[in-house]
DOKEMI-852021 format. One line per 3 residues: their letters; for each residue x, y, z of N, C-alpha, C. Coordinates in steps of 0.1 Angstrom, whole numbers. Example, Ala and Ser with C-alpha at 12.3 -4.5 7.8 and 13.67 -1.06 7.14 Angstrom:
2
as) 132/-57/78/123/-45/78/132/-33/78; 128/-22/71/137/-11/71/129/0/79
This chain:
270
xxx) 1862/1306/309/1875/1306/314/1879/1292/318; 1891/1287/314/1894/1273/315/1894/1268/330; 1886/1258/332/1886/1252/345/1877/1259/356
xxx) 1872/1270/352/1864/1278/362/1851/1272/366; 1848/1271/379/1835/1266/383/1825/1277/386; 1831/1289/389/1822/1300/392/1830/1313/389
xxx) 1824/1322/381/1831/1335/378/1821/1346/381; 1824/1356/389/1815/1367/391/1823/1379/394; 1816/1391/392/1822/1404/395/1817/1410/407
xxx) 1825/1417/414/1822/1425/426/1829/1438/426; 1822/1448/422/1828/1462/420/1839/1461/410; 1852/1463/414/1863/1463/404/1870/1450/406
xxx) 1864/1440/411/1871/1427/413/1865/1416/404; 1873/1408/398/1869/1396/391/1873/1384/400; 1863/1376/404/1865/1365/413/1863/1352/406
xxx) 1872/1343/407/1872/1331/400/1873/1319/410; 1864/1310/410/1865/1298/418/1869/1286/409; 1880/1280/413/1885/1269/404/1892/1259/412
xxx) 1891/1246/408/1898/1235/415/1913/1236/413; 1920/1230/423/1934/1232/423/1941/1227/410; 1936/1216/405/1943/1211/393/1942/1221/381
xxx) 1933/1230/381/1931/1239/370/1936/1254/373; 1942/1256/385/1945/1269/389/1955/1276/379; 1965/1269/374/1974/1276/365/1969/1280/351
xxx) 1956/1275/349/1950/1278/336/1942/1291/336; 1940/1297/349/1931/1308/350/1938/1322/348; 1950/1325/353/1954/1339/353/1956/1344/339
xxx) 1962/1337/330/1966/1343/317/1953/1347/309; 1943/1338/308/1931/1342/300/1923/1353/307; 1924/1353/321/1916/1363/328/1923/1377/326
xxx) 1936/1377/327/1943/1390/325/1941/1395/311; 1941/1386/301/1939/1389/287/1925/1395/285; 1915/1389/292/1901/1394/291/1900/1408/297
xxx) 1906/1410/308/1906/1423/314/1912/1434/305; 1923/1431/300/1930/1440/291/1922/1442/278; 1916/1432/273/1908/1433/261/1896/1442/263
xxx) 1890/1440/275/1878/1448/279/1882/1463/280; 1894/1465/286/1898/1479/287/1900/1485/274; 1906/1478/264/1908/1483/251/1895/1486/244
xxx) 1885/1478/246/1872/1480/240/1865/1492/246; 1866/1494/259/1859/1505/265/1866/1519/263; 1880/1518/264/1888/1530/264/1897/1531/252
xxx) 1892/1527/241/1900/1526/229/1906/1539/225; 1899/1550/227/1904/1563/223/1912/1570/233; 1914/1564/245/1921/1570/256/1933/1561/260
xxx) 1943/1568/266/1954/1560/271/1951/1556/286; 1944/1545/288/1940/1541/301/1946/1527/304; 1953/1526/315/1959/1514/319/1950/1505/327
xxx) 1950/1492/325/1942/1483/332/1951/1473/338; 1959/1477/349/1968/1467/355/1961/1456/362; 1967/1444/361/1961/1432/367/1971/1427/378
xxx) 1966/1426/390/1975/1421/401/1969/1408/407; 1973/1396/401/1968/1384/406/1974/1380/420; 1967/1374/429/1972/1370/442/1965/1357/446
xxx) 1971/1350/455/1966/1337/460/1962/1338/474; 1950/1334/478/1946/1334/492/1937/1322/495; 1935/1320/507/1926/1309/511/1912/1312/510
xxx) 1908/1325/513/1895/1329/512/1894/1344/508; 1883/1349/505/1882/1362/500/1886/1372/510; 1883/1370/523/1887/1379/534/1901/1381/535
xxx) 1909/1371/531/1924/1372/532/1930/1379/519; 1922/1382/510/1928/1386/497/1937/1398/498; 1934/1407/507/1943/1419/508/1957/1416/513
xxx) 1958/1404/519/1972/1401/524/1980/1394/514; 1975/1390/503/1982/1382/493/1992/1391/486; 2003/1384/482/2013/1391/473/2010/1387/459
xxx) 2016/1395/449/2012/1392/435/2020/1381/429; 2014/1375/419/2020/1364/411/2030/1370/402; 2042/1365/402/2053/1371/394/2059/1360/385
xxx) 2062/1364/373/2070/1355/364/2064/1341/363; 2051/1340/363/2045/1327/361/2045/1318/373; 2051/1323/385/2051/1315/397/2041/1321/407
xxx) 2036/1312/415/2026/1317/425/2033/1319/438; 2030/1331/444/2035/1334/457/2023/1337/465; 2021/1330/476/2009/1330/483/2010/1328/498
xxx) 2000/1333/505/1999/1330/520/1996/1315/521; 2002/1308/530/2000/1294/531/1986/1292/537; 1980/1281/532/1966/1277/537/1967/1273/552
xxx) 1958/1278/560/1958/1273/574/1949/1261/575; 1942/1257/564/1934/1245/565/1942/1233/566; 1938/1224/574/1945/1211/576/1942/1202/565
xxx) 1949/1190/565/1946/1180/554/1931/1176/554; 1925/1177/565/1911/1172/565/1901/1183/562; 1906/1195/558/1897/1206/555/1888/1203/544
xxx) 1875/1208/545/1866/1207/534/1868/1216/523; 1877/1226/526/1880/1236/516/1888/1230/504; 1882/1232/492/1890/1228/480/1898/1240/476
xxx) 1899/1243/463/1906/1255/459/1896/1265/454; 1899/1277/457/1891/1288/452/1899/1299/447; 1895/1306/437/1903/1317/431/1896/1330/430
xxx) 1903/1341/431/1897/1354/430/1906/1364/424; 1901/1371/414/1908/1383/410/1903/1395/418; 1911/1399/428/1907/1409/437/1913/1422/433
xxx) 1905/1431/427/1909/1442/420/1920/1438/410; 1916/1427/403/1925/1420/394/1936/1413/402; 1932/1407/413/1941/1398/421/1934/1385/422
xxx) 1941/1374/419/1935/1361/419/1940/1353/430; 1931/1344/435/1935/1336/447/1930/1322/446; 1939/1313/451/1936/1299/453/1944/1294/465
xxx) 1938/1285/473/1946/1281/484/1943/1266/486; 1953/1259/491/1952/1244/493/1965/1240/500; 1966/1230/508/1978/1225/514/1988/1222/503
xxx) 1983/1218/491/1992/1215/480/2000/1227/474; 1998/1239/480/2006/1250/476/2020/1249/481; 2023/1238/489/2037/1236/494/2047/1236/482
xxx) 2043/1232/470/2052/1231/459/2055/1245/453; 2048/1255/457/2051/1269/452/2059/1276/462; 2064/1288/458/2071/1297/466/2062/1304/475
xxx) 2060/1299/487/2049/1304/496/2054/1309/509; 2058/1321/511/2063/1326/523/2052/1327/533; 2055/1326/546/2046/1327/557/2042/1342/558
xxx) 2029/1344/561/2024/1358/565/2020/1358/579; 2029/1361/588/2025/1361/603/2014/1371/606; 2007/1369/616/1998/1379/621/2006/1389/629
xxx) 2007/1401/624/2015/1411/629/2009/1425/626; 2015/1436/632/2010/1449/629/2010/1452/614; 2018/1445/607/2019/1448/592/2005/1444/586
xxx) 1998/1435/592/1986/1430/586/1975/1431/597; 1970/1443/600/1959/1445/610/1946/1439/605; 1937/1438/614/1924/1432/610/1916/1442/603
xxx) 1922/1447/592/1915/1457/584/1903/1452/577; 1904/1439/573/1892/1434/565/1879/1434/574; 1880/1432/587/1869/1433/595/1863/1447/595
xxx) 1872/1457/597/1867/1471/597/1862/1475/584; 1868/1471/573/1864/1474/559/1850/1468/557; 1848/1456/561/1835/1449/559/1824/1457/567
xxx) 1827/1462/579/1818/1469/587/1814/1483/580; 1824/1488/573/1821/1501/566/1813/1499/553; 1814/1488/547/1806/1485/535/1791/1483/538
xxx) 1782/1489/531/1768/1488/533/1763/1475/525; 1754/1468/531/1748/1457/524/1739/1463/513; 1736/1454/504/1727/1459/493/1713/1464/498
xxx) 1708/1457/509/1695/1461/514/1696/1475/521; 1707/1476/529/1709/1489/536/1712/1501/526; 1720/1498/516/1722/1508/506/1709/1512/499
xxx) 1701/1502/495/1688/1505/489/1679/1513/498; 1679/1510/511/1671/1517/521/1675/1532/522; 1688/1534/523/1693/1548/524/1690/1556/511
xxx) 1692/1549/500/1690/1556/487/1675/1560/486; 1666/1551/489/1652/1554/488/1648/1566/497; 1654/1567/508/1650/1577/518/1656/1591/514
xxx) 1665/1592/505/1671/1604/501/1661/1613/494; 1662/1626/495/1653/1635/488/1658/1639/475; 1671/1638/473/1677/1642/460/1690/1634/459
xxx) 1693/1630/446/1705/1623/443/1712/1629/431; 1725/1626/429/1732/1631/418/1732/1620/407; 1729/1625/395/1729/1616/383/1741/1618/375
xxx) 1749/1608/372/1761/1609/364/1758/1602/351; 1760/1609/340/1759/1604/326/1772/1607/318; 1773/1601/307/1784/1603/298/1779/1605/284
xxx) 1784/1615/277/1780/1618/264/1786/1610/253; 1782/1611/241/1788/1603/230/1803/1606/228; 1807/1618/232/1822/1621/230/1830/1617/243
xxx) 1823/1611/253/1830/1607/265/1830/1617/276; 1824/1629/274/1824/1639/284/1814/1636/296; 1819/1636/308/1809/1633/319/1800/1645/322
xxx) 1789/1642/328/1779/1652/332/1773/1648/345; 1771/1657/354/1766/1654/367/1756/1665/371; 1744/1660/376/1733/1669/379/1725/1663/390
xxx) 1720/1672/399/1710/1667/409/1697/1664/403; 1690/1654/408/1676/1651/403/1668/1647/415; 1655/1650/414/1645/1644/423/1641/1631/417
xxx) 1637/1621/425/1636/1608/419/1626/1600/428; 1623/1588/423/1615/1578/431/1620/1564/427; 1618/1555/435/1621/1541/432/1609/1532/431
xxx) 1607/1525/421/1596/1516/420/1601/1501/418; 1594/1492/424/1598/1478/424/1590/1470/414; 1596/1466/404/1590/1457/394/1597/1443/396
xxx) 1598/1435/386/1607/1424/387/1621/1429/389; 1624/1441/384/1637/1448/386/1634/1461/394; 1644/1466/400/1643/1479/407/1646/1490/398
xxx) 1637/1500/397/1638/1511/387/1638/1524/395; 1649/1532/392/1650/1546/396/1644/1555/386; 1634/1563/389/1627/1571/379/1629/1586/382
xxx) 1630/1594/372/1629/1609/373/1623/1614/361; 1619/1627/361/1612/1633/350/1617/1647/347; 1614/1651/335/1616/1666/331/1603/1673/337
xxx) 1605/1681/347/1593/1687/353/1593/1702/351; 1585/1709/360/1582/1723/358/1593/1732/365; 1603/1726/371/1613/1735/377/1620/1743/365
xxx) 1623/1756/368/1628/1764/357/1640/1759/350; 1640/1759/337/1651/1753/329/1652/1762/316; 1664/1763/311/1666/1771/299/1661/1763/287
xxx) 1660/1750/288/1654/1742/277/1650/1729/282; 1641/1722/276/1637/1709/280/1645/1698/272; 1653/1702/263/1662/1693/256/1675/1691/264
xxx) 1673/1684/275/1683/1684/285/1695/1675/281; 1707/1679/285/1719/1672/282/1718/1658/287; 1712/1656/299/1712/1642/305/1704/1633/296
xxx) 1694/1638/289/1686/1630/280/1694/1626/268; 1701/1635/262/1710/1632/251/1721/1622/254; 1726/1624/266/1737/1615/271/1731/1601/272
xxx) 1720/1599/278/1714/1586/280/1710/1580/267; 1706/1588/257/1703/1582/244/1716/1577/238; 1727/1583/240/1740/1579/234/1747/1568/243
xxx) 1745/1569/256/1751/1559/265/1742/1557/276; 1734/1545/276/1724/1543/287/1730/1540/300; 1742/1536/302/1748/1533/315/1749/1546/323
xxx) 1743/1546/335/1744/1558/344/1747/1554/358; 1749/1564/366/1751/1561/381/1744/1572/389; 1738/1568/400/1732/1578/409/1739/1577/422
xxx) 1741/1589/428/1748/1589/441/1740/1597/451; 1737/1590/463/1731/1596/474/1742/1597/485; 1742/1607/493/1752/1607/504/1747/1616/516
xxx) 1753/1613/527/1750/1621/539/1762/1627/545; 1762/1640/546/1774/1647/551/1771/1653/565; 1781/1653/574/1779/1658/587/1793/1663/592
xxx) 1794/1674/599/1806/1678/604/1813/1668/614; 1805/1660/619/1810/1648/626/1812/1637/616; 1825/1636/612/1828/1627/601/1826/1612/604
xxx) 1823/1609/616/1819/1595/619/1805/1592/614; 1798/1602/609/1784/1600/604/1783/1601/589; 1794/1601/582/1794/1602/568/1790/1589/562
xxx) 1783/1590/550/1780/1578/543/1777/1582/528; 1777/1572/520/1773/1574/506/1768/1560/500; 1759/1562/490/1754/1550/483/1754/1553/468
xxx) 1758/1543/460/1757/1545/446/1749/1534/440; 1741/1538/430/1733/1528/422/1738/1529/408; 1744/1518/403/1748/1517/389/1736/1512/381
xxx) 1732/1518/370/1720/1514/363/1721/1516/348; 1711/1511/342/1709/1513/327/1696/1520/325; 1697/1531/318/1685/1540/317/1679/1542/303
xxx) 1667/1546/303/1660/1548/290/1647/1555/293; 1641/1562/283/1628/1568/284/1617/1558/285; 1608/1561/294/1597/1551/296/1584/1558/292
xxx) 1574/1550/288/1561/1555/284/1550/1545/288; 1538/1548/284/1527/1539/287/1524/1537/302; 1521/1524/305/1518/1521/319/1530/1523/328
xxx) 1542/1521/323/1554/1523/332/1556/1538/335; 1553/1546/325/1554/1560/327/1544/1565/338; 1532/1560/337/1522/1563/347/1526/1559/361
xxx) 1532/1547/362/1536/1542/375/1547/1551/380; 1556/1555/371/1567/1564/376/1562/1577/380; 1553/1583/373/1548/1596/377/1540/1595/390
xxx) 1533/1584/392/1526/1582/404/1535/1581/416; 1547/1574/414/1557/1573/425/1563/1587/428; 1565/1595/418/1571/1608/420/1561/1617/428
xxx) 1548/1616/423/1538/1624/430/1536/1620/444; 1537/1607/447/1536/1602/461/1548/1607/470; 1559/1610/464/1571/1613/472/1572/1628/474
xxx) 1568/1636/464/1571/1651/465/1557/1659/464; 1555/1667/474/1543/1676/475/1543/1685/463; 1554/1690/458/1554/1699/446/1548/1692/434
xxx) 1550/1679/433/1545/1671/421/1530/1669/423; 1525/1668/435/1511/1667/437/1504/1679/432; 1510/1691/433/1504/1703/428/1505/1704/413
xxx) 1517/1700/408/1520/1701/393/1527/1688/389; 1519/1677/385/1526/1665/381/1535/1667/370; 1546/1659/369/1555/1660/357/1548/1657/344
xxx) 1550/1665/334/1543/1663/321/1554/1661/310; 1567/1661/314/1577/1660/304/1582/1645/303; 1594/1644/297/1600/1631/295/1602/1624/309
xxx) 1599/1611/310/1602/1604/322/1612/1593/318; 1622/1592/327/1633/1582/325/1632/1572/336; 1634/1559/332/1635/1548/342/1649/1542/340
xxx) 1656/1539/352/1669/1533/352/1669/1521/360; 1671/1510/353/1671/1497/360/1684/1495/368; 1683/1493/381/1695/1492/389/1702/1479/387
xxx) 1715/1479/384/1723/1467/382/1730/1463/395; 1736/1473/402/1743/1470/414/1741/1482/424; 1741/1478/437/1741/1488/448/1755/1487/454
xxx) 1760/1498/458/1773/1499/466/1772/1510/476; 1778/1509/487/1778/1520/497/1788/1519/508; 1790/1530/515/1800/1530/525/1795/1539/537
xxx) 1799/1536/549/1796/1544/560/1809/1545/569; 1811/1557/575/1823/1559/583/1823/1551/596; 1811/1549/602/1810/1542/614/1798/1533/614
xxx) 1798/1522/621/1787/1513/621/1775/1518/628; 1776/1529/636/1765/1534/644/1755/1542/635; 1759/1545/622/1751/1554/614/1738/1547/611
């Protein structure tokens, strides 16, 4: 990406850090890349991938930014003074981009006062998001998770699975075709993973006290494992479930390498 010093993804956000002199070179190729990726992934479906670029001083302010229109930047003024160590930084926040600097004075930059229109929602939202470590902890403690897969024709499939987590150089979520009653061992989840290895696991906690709600998702890439890795996976499953100690899994074992953790909680006391 032209002029970019750092580009990374966070959930559905593309974040770009760029120096001020290169800021105008970022939006168009980034928007084109998002739209091209959408066409590659959803070629057979009518799926829109709207891009809303915005300019902010820092990531926490991104929700307050207005969109870039007609090639001009509209942004919250930087509060950093001339002596600020802050250079320019850019972010596509849910496809919103951001850069801030006192030199934004040359753009159409209306003031965004602190008012009820802009509550301190970013603080509350940050408190509700689980850190990667906390998400991983809650996920590992769960007794069952939901496995989401997609078939070759694009049809989604969701099923509960018993699982374990093993730590290699990567974090691996493992599950097996076991002795629980099934109409067939040629499970749809296995065919789906063979066609599309990208999967997601969901663990959650429900309570009638909705201040205690939470969920954790692990996005991963899955495949059948064998050899020493299969033995390690079966050992982890046996160690977690008493039923497996009585009858260890003897069917196909799947390992899914976790790419990202994400999670939410309704209240910080959870």
